[in-house]
C-alpha positions in Angstrom: 111.8 101.5 83.1 110.1 102.1 86.4 112.1 101.1 89.4 110.9 100.1 92.9 113.8 100.9 95.1 116.8 99.7 93.0 115.0 96.8 91.2 113.2 97.3 87.9 109.6 96.2 87.5 109.6 93.1 85.2 106.2 91.7 84.7 107.1 89.7 81.6 110.0 87.9 83.4 107.8 87.0 86.3 105.0 85.7 84.1 107.6 83.7 82.1 109.0 82.1 85.3 105.5 81.3 86.5 104.7 79.5 83.2 108.0 77.6 83.4 107.2 76.4 86.9 103.7 75.4 86.0 104.9 73.5 82.9 107.5 71.7 84.9 104.9 70.7 87.5 102.4 69.6 84.9 105.0 67.4 83.2 106.1 65.7 86.4 102.6 65.2 87.8 101.5 61.6 87.4 98.3 61.6 89.4 95.1 60.9 87.5 93.4 64.0 88.9 95.4 66.9 87.6 95.2 70.4 89.1 94.1 73.3 87.0 96.7 76.1 87.6 95.9 79.8 87.7 98.2 82.8 87.8 97.4 85.7 90.0 99.1 89.1 89.3 98.9 91.7 92.1 100.3 94.9 90.5 101.0 98.2 92.2 103.2 99.6 89.3 102.3 101.1 86.0 102.7 99.3 82.6 106.1 99.5 80.9 105.7 99.9 77.1 109.1 98.2 76.6 107.7 95.0 78.1 104.5 94.8 76.1 105.7 92.4 73.4 107.5 89.9 75.7 104.5 90.1 78.1 101.9 89.4 75.4 104.1 86.5 74.1 103.8 85.0 77.5 100.1 85.6 77.6 99.7 83.7 74.3 101.7 80.8 75.7 99.3 80.9 78.7 96.4 80.7 76.3 98.0 77.8 74.6 98.5 76.0 78.0 94.9 76.9 79.1 96.1 78.8 82.2 93.9 81.7 83.2 95.7 84.9 84.4 93.9 86.8 87.1 95.0 90.4 87.8 94.4 92.8 90.7 95.5 96.3 89.7 96.2 98.6 92.7 97.3 101.6 90.7 95.3 104.8 90.1 94.7 104.0 86.4 93.6 100.8 84.9 96.3 98.6 83.3 95.6 97.8 79.6 98.3 95.1 79.6 96.8 93.2 82.6 93.3 93.7 81.4 94.2 92.3 78.0 96.0 89.4 79.6 93.0 88.5 81.8 90.6 88.9 78.9 92.6 86.7 76.5 93.1 83.9 79.0 89.5 84.0 80.4 90.8 85.2 83.8 89.5 87.9 86.2 90.7 91.5 86.1 90.0 93.6 89.1 90.7 97.3 89.5 89.4 98.2 93.0 88.2 101.7 93.6 89.5 101.5 97.2 92.7 99.5 97.6 92.3 99.6 101.3 89.6 96.8 101.0 92.2 94.5 99.2 91.5 91.6 101.5 87.8 91.8 100.9 88.4 91.7 97.1 90.5 88.5 97.5 87.9 86.8 99.7 85.0 87.7 97.3 86.7 86.6 94.0 88.7 83.6 95.4 
């Protein structure tokens, strides 16, 4: 597993936590006009094959909850996991050629 410093990169766990918080918010929201949540992944680490199945399980839950997953991949190579997650949930996948223009990508797509 790839480490950043002394902490492992855990995309599946972070997606699972995001879905739990969104689910909790959607259950407690009583207003007539509900918000449409989105998840934005900003990744600077490579995919971990050990996390593929838990990550895709979370993606399928996101599809079921109708929550799009947007991903900005800042690595040298494209991330098949994040691209698949964005495609399945009808989100946006961005792999910028020049990560130095990161702020411009955010302003254009959001």
